[in-house]
N, C-alpha and C positions, 0 to 999 in steps of 0.2 A: 714894646718894651716889657709889658707885663708878661707876655708869653715867654719872652727870653728869660726873664727872671725866674719864671716857673721852671723852665728847662734847666736853669743853672742851680736850682735847689734853694733859691733865696726865700721861697715860700713853701714850707714843708707840706707834705701830704696831710699829716695829722692836723696842722694848723688850718689848712683849707677845709677839711671836713668839720673841724670844730666850729669854724666860722660859719659854715653853711648851716649846721644844726642849731647854733645859737640864734641865727637869724630866723630860722623857720619855727623855732619854738618860743622864743622869748619876746618877740616884737608885738606889742598889743595893737599896733596900727595895721597889722597884716590882716585885712578883712577877709581875704580868701581862705584863711585858716580857721575862721570862726564857724560856729555851727550853722548849718544850712538854713535854719529858721531866722537868722539875723543877718543884717548888713547886706553887703553886695551879693554874696552867694544866695542869701534868702530871696532877694529880688530876682536873681537869675532863675531859681527854681520856681518861685511863685508866679512870675509873670510870663513864663516861657510859653510861646505859642508859635510853633514852627509852621513853615509852609508845608502843606501836606503833600504827600506823594502817593496818590491812590493807586493807581495804576499801578493802573495803571494802574492790578492789578493788579498794586499794584497794582498793570499791570496787567478785581479783579481777579481771583486766582483763577486776576489776574488772579484769585491767587494762582498762578501757574496755569490758568485755563487758556487753551488755544482757541482759534476761531471755530473749533468744533464742539465747544462745551455747550451744555444744555441751558446755560444761563443767558444765552444771547438772543439776538433778534431773529425773527423768522419772516422772511419776505414771501410775498405771494408768488414770486417767480421760482420755478423749480431749480433754476440755475443757482440762485443765491439764497436758498432757504437754509443754508448752513448758519450756525450760530457762532457768535464771537463775543468774548468779554475782554475788557481792558485790564491791564495789569499794573498794580502799583509799582512804583520804582523803589524796590527794597534797598537799592544801593544807597539811597539818601536817608534811610530810616534813622536810626539813632535818636534817642529821646531829645525833644526840643530843648529841655533844660540843660542837657549836656552841651548842645551846640551853643546855647547862651553862655555857658560857663567858659567855653573856649573863647567866645567873643569878649567875655569879661576880662580874661587874661590879656587879650590883645589890646583892649581899649583902656584898661586901667593900669598898664604896666608902670606908668609914672608914679603911682601911689603904692605899688606893691613893694614891700621892703624885704622880702625873702631873697636869698641869693639866687634861687632858681628863677624867681620872677624877674630879678634884675638882669639875669643872663638873657632871658627871652626878650626883655626890652632892648638890650644891646644888640641882639641878633636882628630884631625886626626894625628898630628905629635908630640904632646907633647913638642913643642918648643916655644920659645919666640924670638922676634926680636926687634931691635931698642932700644929706651930708656927704662931702667929698670923700672923707676918710672911710665912712661906712660903705659908700659905693665902691671904693677901691678894693677893700677887703672882700666884699661880696663878689665883685667882678672876678677877682683873682681866684676865689674859691670855685665860682661857677665855671670859669674857663677850665680850671683843672679837672673838675668833676665831669663836665659834659664833653670835653674834648679829649679826655684821656680814658681809654677803655678801662684801665686798672682803677682809675678814680671813680668812674661811674659804677663799676662792679662793686667797689668797696662801699660806695654810698648805698647801693641797693641792699647790700648785705647787712647794713646797720639801720636801715629805715624801718619805722613803724608804718602802720597802714596809712595814716594821714600824710606822712612824709613821702611815702612811696607814691601815693596818689598825686601829690603836688608835683613831684619830679616828673612823672610820666606825662601828666597833663600839660605841663610846661613844654616838655619835649614835643608833644603833639601840636600844641599851639604855635610853637616856634618852627614847625615843619622841619625839625631835625630828623636825621636818619640814623638811629642807633643800630648797632650791630645785632645780628640775630642772637649772638651770645648774650648781649645785654637784655634782650627781650625774653630769652629763656630764663635768665636770672631773675627778672621781675616776676615771671610766672611761678618760679620755684619759691621765691621769697613770699609771694602772696599765699601760696599753699601752706608754707610753714607758719605764717601769721594766723591763718584761718584755724590752724590746729591748736594754737597756743594763746594768742592774744585776745583782747576784747574785740568784739565784732562791731565794725563801723560800716553800715550798709552804704553810706554815701561815698566813703573812700573806696570801698570795693567796687562800687558801680563806676566811679571815675576811672579806676585802673582798667577794668574790663573794656569800657568804651574807648579809652585812649589806646589800648592795644589794638582795637578794631581800626581806629584811625590810622595807626601805624602799619596796618596790614598784617597783623599777627593774630592767628586763631589759636587760642588755648586748647589744650586737649579736653575732650568731653569729660574726662575724669575730674579735672580741676573745676569745670563748671558745675558738675554734680556736687562737688564738695561745697562750693559756694551756696548752691540751692539748699543742700541738706543743713548747712550751718544756719542759714537764714530761717529755714523752717523750724529748726529746733529753738532758736531764739524767739520766733513768733509764737510758737506753742507754749513756751515757758513764760511769755509775757515780759521778757527782759529786753525786747528790742525797742530802743528809744526812737520816738517819732516813727512808729512802725509803718503807718500808711505811706508817708513820703519815702521812707527807706525801701519799703517793699516795691513801690512803683519804680523807683530808680533801679533796683535789682532786676525786676522783670524786664525793664527796658534794656538793661545791659545784656541780659540773657537773650533777648530778642535780636539784638544786633548780631549775636553769634549764632542765631537760629537754634538755640538750645531750649527745648521744652521739657522741663521737669514737671511732669503731670501733678504730682502730689503737692509741690510747692505752689504751682499755679492755681490749683483748686483752693488751697488754704488762703492764698492772698485774695482770690476772688470772693471767698466767703467772708473774709475779714473786711474788705472794702465795702461790700454790699450790705453788711449788717445794719439794721435800722438805726442804731444809736450812733453810727459813724458816718454813714453816707451823707447825712445832712450837714456834717461839719467839714467836709472835704472841699477844697477849692475845685471849681469846675475844671480849671486847667489841668489839675492833677488827675482828675477822673478821666479827662480826655486822653491824657498820655497813657494812662493804664489801659484804656480800651484799645488804643492803637497798638500798644505792645502785644496785647492778647491777639489782636487781628493778625499781626505780622507772624506770630507763632502758630496761627491757625487753631488757637485754643478758645473754644466757644463756651464761656461761662454765662449761660443764659440769664441766671438770676442777677448777676452783676450788671449785665448789659441793660436789662429792663430797669434796674434800680437807677442806673446812671441816666437813662433817658427820662425817667420820671423826675429826677432831681433837676435836670437841665430845663425841662419844660416850664418849671416854675420861674426860671431866671433867664429865659431865652433872650429877652430884650437887652440883657446886660452882658451877653456872651460876645466876645470878640469874633469877627468873621472867621478867623483861622481856626478857632476852637470848634465852631459849628462845622467847618469844612472837615476837620479831622474826625469829628464824631460820626458824621454821615458816611465818610469813607470807611471807617471801621465797621459800620453796619454792613456796608456793601461787601467788604472783604470777607467778613464772617458769614455772609449770607443770612443774616438775622432778619426774619420776616414774621411778624405777628401783629396783633391789633395795635399795640403801642408803637410799633415801627411806623405804621401808616400815619398815626397821629403825629408822631415826632417829625417825620419827613415833611408832612404837610405844614407843620409849624415852622420848620427851617426854611422851606420854600417860600412861605408867606413872609417870613422875616427878610429873606434875601430880596424879594420883590419890593418890600416896604423900604428897605435901606440899601438899595442897589449900589448907591454911590460909595458905601463903606467897604464893599467887597472888591478885592483885586480880581484881575482876569483869571488867575490861577484858582482862587477860591471859588469863583463862579463855575469854572470847568469841573472842579472836584465835586461840587454839590450836584450839578447836572448829571455828572457821571454816576454818582452814587444813587441818585433817584432812578436813573435808567437801569442800573445794574440790579437794584432790588426789585424793580418792576412796579414802582409807585406811580400808577397811571391815573392820577387825579387831574381835575381841572386846574388845581393850584400848580401842579407840575407843568401843565401846558402853558399856563400864564408865565411861569418862571422861564421856561424854555424860550418863549417868544420875547420876553423882556431881555434875556441874556443875548439872544441873537441880534436884536435891534441895537443893544448897547455895544456889542462887539463891532458891529458895522459902523455905527455913527462915530465912535471914538477910536476906531482902528485898533482895538484892543488885541487883535491877533498878533500884533507886533510884540506884545509882552508875554507871549506864550512860548514855552519850550517844546521840545519834540514830544514829550509825554503828554502834555496838555493838549497839543494839537490833535494827537491820535485819539485821546479820550473824548474830546469834544465832538469830533466827526463821528466816532463810534456811538456816542450818546444820542446824537441826532438821528443816526440810522436806526438804532434800537427803538427809540421813541416814535419813529416814523412821523416826525414832526414836519409839517408843511408851513411855509412862511413866505411872504413876499420878499423878504430879505435873504432867504436861504441861498439862492444861487450866488448872490454877491458875496455872502460870507464864505461859501465853499470855494469860490474863486480866490478870495483873500487867503484862506487857510492853505489852499494848494500852493499859492505863490510863496507863502511863508515857509511851508514845508520844503519847498524847493531850495530856499535860502539856507535852511538848517539841515539839509540832508546828510551832511557829514556827521551830525550828532545822533542820527537815528540808529537804534539797535536793529538787528535783523527782524526780530518779532514785530517791532514798530512799523517797519516798512511794509511787511505783508499785511498787517492789520489795517494800516492806513489805506492801502489799495482796496482791501476788502470792503471797508466802510464806504469808500467812495463808490464802489460798485453797487452796494446795496442802495445807495442814494441815486444811482444811475448818473453820477456826475463825472464827466470825463475831462481830465486836464492833460492833454497830450504831452506837454513839456515835462510834467511830473513823471508820467509813465516812462518816457525816454530817459530821464535823469536817473530814475531808480534802477533801470537796467544797467546803466553805466556804473553806478555805485555798487551794485550787487556783484558784478563779475569778479572783481578782485577779493571780495569778501564772502564768496560762495561757501567756503569751508566753515564759516561761522554759523551757517543756518542749520537748524535742526530739521529732521525729516518732515515734520508737520508744517514747519515754516516754509520749506520749499514748496510743499503742496499748496499752501495758502497763497503764496506769492504767484505761483503759476496760475492758480484760479483767478487771481486778480487780473492778470493779463488776458486770459482766455475770455473772461466775462465781458470785457470791453473789445474783444477781437483785436487786440493789439499785439502783434508779434514782437517779442523782445529782441529780435535781430540776432547778433552774434552770441548773445547770452544763451539762446535757446539750446544749442547742442550741449553746452556745459551743464545747463539745468537738467536736460534729459539724462546725461551721464550720472549726475548727482542723484537723480530720482532712482535710476537703475541700481546704483550702489547702496541706496538707503531703503530699499523695499523691505528688508527684514525688520527695520525699525519703525515702519509705518503701520499704524492701525488701519483697519479696513476702510474707514471713511476717508482717511487721507489718501490712501492708494486709489480709491474710486475717483476722488477729485482730480488727482494727478492724471489718471488715464483720460478722463473727460476733457481736461484742459489741453492735453497734448493732441487729442483727436480734433478738438476745435481748431487748434493752431496748425493742424495737418503735419504733425511731427511724430505721431504714434506709428510705430512699425509693428508688423505681425509678430516679430520675434520678441519685442518688448512686451506686447500685449499678452503673448502666450506665457512669458515668464511671470507677469503680474497675475494672470489667471491662476497659475499654480500657487502663488502666495495667497490669493483670495480664497481658494478652496479650503485652506487650512485655518482661516480666520473664524473666530467665534461670532455668532450672530449679534452679540451685545456690542460689537465694535462698529456696527452699521446703524445708520439712520435711514428711513425710507427713501429720502432723496438721493442717498448714496447709490442705491440700486438703480434708480432712474439714470444717474450719471453713467454708471457702468454699462447699462443697456444702451444708452445713446452712444457711448464710445464704441461699443461693438457695431452698432448700425453704421456709424460714420466710417469705421475702419472697413467694414464690409463694402460700403459704397466705393471707398477708395481702392479697395482690392479689385473690385470689378473693373474699375476704370483703368487700373495699372496692371491688371491680370496677375495679382499677387495671391498667395495662398490665404485661405480664410481661416480665422481662428474664432472659436466660440468661448463664451463665458462658461464657468462651471455650471452644470445643469441646474443645481438647486438655486443658484443666484439668478440664472437667466429665466427660469420658469416663474420665479417669484416676481422679478422685475418686469417681465413682459405682461403678466396678468395685472400687476398693480398699475402699470402705465396705461394699458388699454382701458381698464376700469376708470381711470382718471379722465382719459380722453372722452369716454362715453358720458361721464357725469358732468363734465365741464362743457358740453355742447350747448352753447348759447349763441343767440344772434345779437350782435352788438349794434348800437345806434349807427355806427359807421357803415356796417353791412346793409342796414335798412336804407340808408341814403344812397349807397351805390346801387342797390337793387332798384330803387325808384328811378334812378337815372338810366339804368339798363332798360327798364320797361319803356321809358320815353324814347329810347333809341330803337326799340323794337327787337331787342336781343333776348332770347330765351335763356334761362339759367336754372341751376339747381343749388339749393342752399345746404351747407354743412354735409358734404359728402365725405364718407370715410374712405381713407386710402385702402389699397388692396391688402396691405398687411395689418390693417386695423390699428396702426400706431399713430396716425395723424388724421385730422379732418381738414378738408379743403373748404375754405369759406364760401366761395361762389364758383361753381363750375359753369362755364359758358357752353351752351349747347349749340356749337357752330359746326356745320357739316365739314367733314374731312379734318377736323381738329378735335379729336376725342378727349385730349387731356389739356385743354386750355382753361386756365382758372385765374381768378382774382384772389389775391391774399390781402385782406383788409386788416392791416396791422395797427394795433392800438398804441398809444404813447408808451405803454409799459415795455414795448419791444425795442425802444430807442432810448438813447441818453436823454436825461431831463434838460440838458443845456444844448444850445446850438453848437454845431449844425445837425443835431439829432442823428447821431451815429447809430446804426443798427447794433443791437446787442447780440450776444451769443444765442439766446433763445430764438431770435428771428432767423439768424444765419443757419442754425442747425436745421430748422424746418425747411427753409428754402433749399438747402443742399440736399437733404434726404428726399424731399418731394421731387426735386430735379432728377435725382438718381433713379426714381421710379418712372421717369418719363413725362412728368408734368411740366408744362410751360407756364410759368407763373407771371402774372402781371401784378406787381406789388403796388398797393395804394396805401400810403401812410397817412394817418390823420393830419399830421402837421402840413402835408402837401395839400390834402383835400380841403382843408379849411381856408386855404388861400383863395379859393374860388368861391366867391360870395353868391353868385346867382346860379340858378339851375342851368342856364345856358352855358355858363362858364364851366360848370362841373361836367356837362355833357361833352364840351370840347376837350377838356382835360382827359376824360376817360377815352374818347376816341383817339386822341394822340397817343395815349399809353398802349392802346390796342394796336394801333398802327406800328408803334415801336416794337411791340411784341412780334408782330408779323415779320418785320424786317430782321429781328433777331433770329427767328426760326429760319428764314431764308439764308441768312449768313451762316448759321450753324450747319445747315444741310449742305451748303456749297463749299465752305472752307474748313469746317470742323471747329470753328471758333465762334464765340458769341460776339456780335458786333453791337454798336450803339449808333443811333441816328439822331439822338436828341440829348443835349446836356442839361435841359431844363430841370429834369428830376432824375439824375443819373446815379444818385447815391446807392439805391437798391440794385440798379443794374451793375454797378461796379462790384458790389458784394457778390452778386450772382456769378459774375464773370470770374471773380477770384476763387470761388468755391465750387464752380461747376465746370470751368474750362478744362 
């Protein structure tokens, strides 16, 4: 009936607007209009502590760093010595105080007496409160203003900064969808107010953050005007509640990714001054540091001052504040003596009060410590405490996709070993499987990469990711495609029907790939036997023009291995041979051969196998270099008429860390390339060898493997295929068949 009355003109436009402005200006019970240092809004700003979104890189740059950044983990394996950093989830950034403000609108609508507040209450709850007549007039005004384009535009044109902030914040809280014309009008009115009216940093901050919630990005020119006006007020000393206001403005600019260097420097200087830093609430300092981190603005003096202030009060800091602070350090890459002390204190506090920290807070702290490289005993204790708690309380069920990725990445980077690690990784893989629809492309590739570094294989997850990626392949950036392919190749898991689509995407993305990403893609396709001479030749042309700074040493190793695998495949299929650019090939070949020479060691497993061979009366030679100098053969058996019969004693690092101990790409590459040179390999894995406790049992096992090898040779010579006579230990035989047949 009210809407009908409005349409019939029984409630005039002017009366509606007058009613709205009277309500917003004259009602002393409207706590949301009072100064931020008092009442409900004060509590919102003062006690705000948001769930942090590191990444996680974010994320981590994350801040925007891919698994090729130098901030990441380095494995001893040449296959996985690439680095990766997690990325903070910038999508959820927004100052915590503003999120609290939105919640305050939603939770306290019954006590809000402004017309806009009552409208939001009506939209969300369908209820009224207080005086019926007052509610009626406010409701009529609000319906007219927010459901009529003309009414909303007229309201915007007459509003001051506070009224404009209230209106747009209520619209954002009520999840309304104003027209683009209305949003443009808000931006225009804000610009006009900035040039003429008094400056209210809190209202301006609300407006900018509400615009972000509504999906509107103001022009950089408007954001520059905001920053310059705030800077002028700050320098003139006329900015009321300058610290709080500046932090809110920095946060609002961070939401829109606008870094005004002069303003950011001035605010950092202001906050970190000795007379002020001790008077600021720690939550406010935490929000300031996070906003600077989001913008990539590194004010070292401010960061050190904040850390020193927090150290004196660390036992009174809420877990979410500590989480936010350490994530800010990681995103900024801030590393000095104070950082180590601070991270140690936070880690110690987390261990001491582990029950107060949520699963997300724990993930954030672990991620930040791993990102900064804080490798202390306290961090190791923290990691172990977190792992055990995650397993015992099944806290993995409380993690979102970002936290799952960051936790697995952190464990990989810290290279932490724990009795509970395998169980936790199984749980995280299962949880990731459930949430896979929520994963962003970069998170998928990073998750597989981290599991590969830990050598933990979850087949269902690899299969599910392939199914999810295929319809979303267009969303992946070039380096993400390379990283995803690397994850499949490292575990020697063929992605099935996804593979030709990925190969096409890689081919089309070569111009956008840096040297390291292109080398990884070539290596991965060679491992999965999908690299063609034509694609390799095209990639070599791209590599020849790349700058040396785009490569890491292991990238040359991968490219060299890709060439050798393609050459072996070309010999088998009688295809044309393609070589790497000379400068890359010469450098890679020398580097790889030097590495093989320097890493020639005799493992305890080799010693045990040799002892058993001696008891069997079989002569052998240790650590023989292959003809091309690119590989060493662990044990060559000196058997008449069998010149290239050898034993490959593979260590646990060549297999997955969890059962059934699947061979990794490192092992498969060696087997395949040695087989291409005519070697007949008897693979002896440590996990099989240790099952035989007595020396007699080991001798029987070795004899059975040698007999199996003899039968394989007979079958190969007779039928052109490799056969099997024993399923007792056929994992390696299956892999040899797959890659040598």
